[in-house]
Backbone and ligand atoms as CSV (ligand in chain L), in Angstrom:
chain,resi,resn,atom,element,x,y,z
A,1,MET,N,N,-9.285,9.990,0.281
A,1,MET,CA,C,-8.706,8.975,-0.605
A,1,MET,C,C,-8.784,7.608,0.067
A,2,LYS,N,N,-9.180,6.620,-0.735
A,2,LYS,CA,C,-9.175,5.242,-0.256
A,2,LYS,C,C,-8.141,4.439,-1.032
A,3,VAL,N,N,-7.534,3.474,-0.369
A,3,VAL,CA,C,-6.520,2.663,-1.027
A,3,VAL,C,C,-6.922,1.195,-0.929
A,4,ASP,N,N,-6.620,0.481,-1.995
A,4,ASP,CA,C,-6.991,-0.926,-2.061
A,4,ASP,C,C,-5.836,-1.720,-2.686
A,5,VAL,N,N,-5.698,-2.973,-2.275
A,5,VAL,CA,C,-4.647,-3.826,-2.827
A,5,VAL,C,C,-5.293,-5.040,-3.489
A,6,ASP,N,N,-4.861,-5.341,-4.689
A,6,ASP,CA,C,-5.307,-6.545,-5.385
A,6,ASP,C,C,-4.437,-7.708,-4.908
A,7,TRP,N,N,-5.027,-8.560,-4.082
A,7,TRP,CA,C,-4.255,-9.638,-3.447
A,7,TRP,C,C,-3.808,-10.689,-4.449
A,8,ASP,N,N,-4.461,-10.750,-5.598
A,8,ASP,CA,C,-4.017,-11.700,-6.638
A,8,ASP,C,C,-2.717,-11.231,-7.283
A,9,LEU,N,N,-2.467,-9.925,-7.236
A,9,LEU,CA,C,-1.255,-9.371,-7.841
A,9,LEU,C,C,-0.121,-9.195,-6.833
A,10,CYS,N,N,-0.464,-8.840,-5.604
A,10,CYS,CA,C,0.550,-8.524,-4.585
A,10,CYS,C,C,1.442,-9.730,-4.323
A,11,GLU,N,N,2.769,-9.463,-4.304
A,11,GLU,CA,C,3.707,-10.551,-4.029
A,11,GLU,C,C,4.431,-10.331,-2.691
A,12,SER,N,N,3.870,-9.465,-1.863
A,12,SER,CA,C,4.373,-9.262,-0.487
A,12,SER,C,C,5.865,-8.958,-0.430
A,13,ASN,N,N,6.317,-8.079,-1.306
A,13,ASN,CA,C,7.742,-7.717,-1.270
A,13,ASN,C,C,8.031,-6.533,-0.359
A,14,GLY,N,N,6.983,-5.862,0.106
A,14,GLY,CA,C,7.162,-4.819,1.119
A,14,GLY,C,C,7.611,-3.467,0.594
A,15,VAL,N,N,7.645,-3.279,-0.718
A,15,VAL,CA,C,8.044,-1.979,-1.265
A,15,VAL,C,C,7.143,-0.865,-0.711
A,16,CYS,N,N,5.845,-1.121,-0.702
A,16,CYS,CA,C,4.898,-0.101,-0.233
A,16,CYS,C,C,5.124,0.228,1.248
A,17,MET,N,N,5.403,-0.784,2.042
A,17,MET,CA,C,5.651,-0.545,3.465
A,17,MET,C,C,6.898,0.313,3.651
A,18,GLY,N,N,7.896,0.111,2.796
A,18,GLY,CA,C,9.100,0.923,2.876
A,18,GLY,C,C,8.820,2.394,2.588
A,19,ILE,N,N,7.783,2.664,1.804
A,19,ILE,CA,C,7.461,4.039,1.435
A,19,ILE,C,C,6.543,4.680,2.473
A,20,VAL,N,N,5.534,3.933,2.902
A,20,VAL,CA,C,4.559,4.524,3.829
A,20,VAL,C,C,4.080,3.475,4.843
A,21,PRO,N,N,4.884,3.240,5.876
A,21,PRO,CA,C,4.580,2.189,6.851
A,21,PRO,C,C,3.345,2.482,7.700
A,22,GLU,N,N,2.882,3.753,7.680
A,22,GLU,CA,C,1.649,4.065,8.409
A,22,GLU,C,C,0.439,3.436,7.733
A,23,VAL,N,N,0.565,3.117,6.457
A,23,VAL,CA,C,-0.577,2.613,5.686
A,23,VAL,C,C,-0.451,1.117,5.386
A,24,PHE,N,N,0.787,0.672,5.089
A,24,PHE,CA,C,0.987,-0.730,4.706
A,24,PHE,C,C,1.906,-1.417,5.700
A,25,GLU,N,N,1.517,-2.616,6.102
A,25,GLU,CA,C,2.369,-3.374,7.024
A,25,GLU,C,C,2.489,-4.820,6.542
A,26,LEU,N,N,3.743,-5.243,6.427
A,26,LEU,CA,C,4.007,-6.636,6.058
A,26,LEU,C,C,4.278,-7.410,7.340
A,27,GLY,N,N,3.442,-8.389,7.632
A,27,GLY,CA,C,3.585,-9.130,8.882
A,27,GLY,C,C,4.664,-10.191,8.814
A,28,ASP,N,N,4.957,-10.789,9.951
A,28,ASP,CA,C,5.952,-11.857,10.017
A,28,ASP,C,C,5.547,-13.043,9.144
A,29,ASP,N,N,4.243,-13.170,8.902
A,29,ASP,CA,C,3.743,-14.265,8.068
A,29,ASP,C,C,3.782,-13.906,6.582
A,30,ASP,N,N,4.436,-12.739,6.246
A,30,ASP,CA,C,4.543,-12.310,4.853
A,30,ASP,C,C,3.209,-11.897,4.254
A,31,MET,N,N,2.253,-11.595,5.083
A,31,MET,CA,C,0.969,-11.110,4.582
A,31,MET,C,C,0.908,-9.597,4.754
A,32,LEU,N,N,0.535,-8.935,3.687
A,32,LEU,CA,C,0.414,-7.483,3.733
A,32,LEU,C,C,-0.940,-7.091,4.313
A,33,THR,N,N,-0.927,-6.112,5.199
A,33,THR,CA,C,-2.162,-5.573,5.757
A,33,THR,C,C,-2.237,-4.089,5.420
A,34,VAL,N,N,-3.428,-3.654,5.021
A,34,VAL,CA,C,-3.643,-2.219,4.837
A,34,VAL,C,C,-4.130,-1.676,6.172
A,35,LEU,N,N,-3.268,-0.928,6.839
A,35,LEU,CA,C,-3.591,-0.419,8.168
A,35,LEU,C,C,-4.565,0.747,8.094
A,36,GLN,N,N,-4.545,1.462,6.962
A,36,GLN,CA,C,-5.278,2.717,6.874
A,36,GLN,C,C,-5.956,2.797,5.502
A,37,PRO,N,N,-7.073,2.036,5.319
A,37,PRO,CA,C,-7.752,2.041,4.011
A,37,PRO,C,C,-8.268,3.433,3.637
A,38,ASP,N,N,-8.657,4.216,4.654
A,38,ASP,CA,C,-9.008,5.624,4.420
A,38,ASP,C,C,-7.763,6.442,4.725
A,39,VAL,N,N,-7.087,6.848,3.675
A,39,VAL,CA,C,-5.756,7.439,3.833
A,39,VAL,C,C,-5.839,8.836,4.452
A,40,ALA,N,N,-5.053,9.058,5.486
A,40,ALA,CA,C,-4.981,10.393,6.094
A,40,ALA,C,C,-4.326,11.352,5.106
A,41,PRO,N,N,-4.800,12.608,5.091
A,41,PRO,CA,C,-4.299,13.585,4.103
A,41,PRO,C,C,-2.782,13.671,4.070
A,42,GLU,N,N,-2.133,13.574,5.211
A,42,GLU,CA,C,-0.668,13.724,5.235
A,42,GLU,C,C,0.050,12.533,4.604
A,43,ASN,N,N,-0.673,11.429,4.371
A,43,ASN,CA,C,-0.043,10.256,3.757
A,43,ASN,C,C,-0.374,10.103,2.274
A,44,GLU,N,N,-1.244,10.984,1.756
A,44,GLU,CA,C,-1.749,10.778,0.396
A,44,GLU,C,C,-0.636,10.780,-0.647
A,45,GLU,N,N,0.295,11.718,-0.527
A,45,GLU,CA,C,1.353,11.811,-1.540
A,45,GLU,C,C,2.235,10.564,-1.509
A,46,LEU,N,N,2.513,10.060,-0.308
A,46,LEU,CA,C,3.327,8.853,-0.175
A,46,LEU,C,C,2.604,7.640,-0.747
A,47,VAL,N,N,1.296,7.593,-0.552
A,47,VAL,CA,C,0.531,6.471,-1.111
A,47,VAL,C,C,0.558,6.531,-2.641
A,48,ARG,N,N,0.485,7.740,-3.204
A,48,ARG,CA,C,0.607,7.859,-4.666
A,48,ARG,C,C,1.974,7.345,-5.132
A,49,ASP,N,N,2.999,7.627,-4.344
A,49,ASP,CA,C,4.337,7.107,-4.634
A,49,ASP,C,C,4.343,5.580,-4.611
A,50,ALA,N,N,3.682,5.018,-3.612
A,50,ALA,CA,C,3.629,3.553,-3.490
A,50,ALA,C,C,2.913,2.943,-4.689
A,51,VAL,N,N,1.847,3.602,-5.143
A,51,VAL,CA,C,1.132,3.123,-6.332
A,51,VAL,C,C,2.098,3.074,-7.517
A,52,ARG,N,N,2.885,4.148,-7.667
A,52,ARG,CA,C,3.812,4.222,-8.797
A,52,ARG,C,C,4.925,3.178,-8.686
A,53,GLN,N,N,5.348,2.894,-7.465
A,53,GLN,CA,C,6.540,2.058,-7.300
A,53,GLN,C,C,6.246,0.584,-7.041
A,54,CYS,N,N,5.006,0.253,-6.793
A,54,CYS,CA,C,4.679,-1.171,-6.604
A,54,CYS,C,C,5.036,-1.937,-7.884
A,55,PRO,N,N,5.941,-2.893,-7.789
A,55,PRO,CA,C,6.392,-3.585,-9.005
A,55,PRO,C,C,5.309,-4.459,-9.633
A,56,ARG,N,N,4.234,-4.700,-8.908
A,56,ARG,CA,C,3.155,-5.544,-9.432
A,56,ARG,C,C,1.916,-4.730,-9.812
A,57,GLN,N,N,2.011,-3.423,-9.650
A,57,GLN,CA,C,0.839,-2.560,-9.900
A,57,GLN,C,C,-0.406,-3.090,-9.201
A,58,ALA,N,N,-0.205,-3.461,-7.932
A,58,ALA,CA,C,-1.291,-4.079,-7.170
A,58,ALA,C,C,-2.104,-3.074,-6.358
A,59,ILE,N,N,-1.609,-1.843,-6.263
A,59,ILE,CA,C,-2.268,-0.857,-5.402
A,59,ILE,C,C,-3.117,0.079,-6.245
A,60,SER,N,N,-4.352,0.289,-5.814
A,60,SER,CA,C,-5.202,1.254,-6.512
A,60,SER,C,C,-5.786,2.233,-5.495
A,61,ILE,N,N,-6.098,3.430,-5.978
A,61,ILE,CA,C,-6.690,4.446,-5.117
A,61,ILE,C,C,-7.965,4.973,-5.740
A,62,THR,N,N,-8.883,5.368,-4.874
A,62,THR,CA,C,-10.070,6.084,-5.328
A,62,THR,C,C,-10.146,7.383,-4.547
A,63,GLU,N,N,-10.455,8.441,-5.242
A,63,GLU,CA,C,-10.477,9.774,-4.607
A,63,GLU,C,C,-11.838,10.025,-3.988
L,1,SF4,S1,S,4.570,-2.951,-3.204
L,1,SF4,FE1,FE,2.882,-3.956,-4.272
L,1,SF4,S2,S,3.498,-6.087,-4.493
L,1,SF4,FE2,FE,4.799,-5.158,-2.936
L,1,SF4,S3,S,3.799,-5.605,-0.992
L,1,SF4,FE3,FE,3.096,-3.608,-1.663
L,1,SF4,S4,S,1.203,-4.014,-2.813
L,1,SF4,FE4,FE,2.299,-5.940,-2.630
């Protein structure tokens, strides 16, 4: 699974980082970084959760 963020939609609120910090990191500069674009199998379910809970629907996945 690969994960991608639409930077035009993301408002850097950190919801995704709260769900799966191994994959998403919000820096001190308020910029979100995808630490793990190729999602490890053990994080896949959490990333699906982040997709569902992102208030901006900015996260997309490809299988
Ligand atoms: S939850 Fe969505 S809007 Fe919030 S930081 Fe993550 S990708 Fe951006």
